[in-house]
N, C-alpha and C positions, 0 to 999 in steps of 0.2 A: 766179508770185512773182519780186520782180525780185532778182535774186543781184548787179547790177553793185556795189552799194555793197559789199559781201563782198570782191568779186575785187578792187575797187580800195583796198582798206583797207592797214592797216600788221600785217605778220604775217613770220612765219621763210620761208626758202624753203620747207622742209620741208609748212608750214600751207598756203603759197598751192598747191602741188601739188596737196594734197587738196581744198583750196576748188574748184581748178577739176575735180579729178576728179570733186567731186559735181556741180559743175555741168553738167560734161558729160553725166552720168546723168541730171539733169532734162529736161537739153535733148532726148535722145537718148528720154527715154520720152516727151516731150510729140510728138515725132517719130511716135512709135509709136502714139501715142493719136490723132493726125492721121488719120493712114493708115487704122486703122481703123474711124474714120468716115468715110471716102471722100474727106478733103481730102489728095491725095497730094501737089499741089505744096507745098503748106503743110509737109508730111511731109518731104519731100526737103529743105527749106531749113533746118527743123530738124536734120534728120540732117547735113547740111553742115556748120552752125554746131556741133554737138557735135563733129564732126572737127577742125576750125578750135581750138576750146578745147582740145581734148585735146591739139594737136600745139604749140600754143602752152605748155600746161603740161609736154611731156617726156613724157608718157604713151602709150609705144606700144602697152601692151595697151587702153586704154582707147579712142586713136584707131581700132584695129583694130575694137572694138567698135560704133564708130561708121560704120566704113565699112562692118561688117558690118548694119548696119541699111539702109544703101542699096542695099547688094545683095541684102539679102531681098527689098527692095518692088520692083525692078528684076525680079528673078524672077518674085514674084507678077502683076506687071503685063504679065508676058511678055516681057520686054525683055532674055532671057539675053546678047546680046551685051554688055549695057553693065555687065554684072557684071566683065567683064575688065579695065575699066579700075581700079576701087575695090580689087581682090585685088591687081593688079599693085602697084599702088601702096603699099600696106599691106607688100606683101613688101620694097621697097626703101625704106622710111621708116625 
């Protein structure tokens, strides 16, 4: 689903924040699905993109959820040390 036209539309700030939050959730879920299918590189790109969208929208909680996706993926792949960076980043965001 292409949500770019919605994100680039005209709306109030509150509506824009909610649109970005919904887009973040769609992208994060696409990352989860990609990872579940074994496409770990694609999943990581989706998770990173969902974090950038959440940060742009100013949604700290949604950004933390995106970072959690990356951290869970790293743990599942045996890269526990890599989880320190995303969680540290979330703490100071």
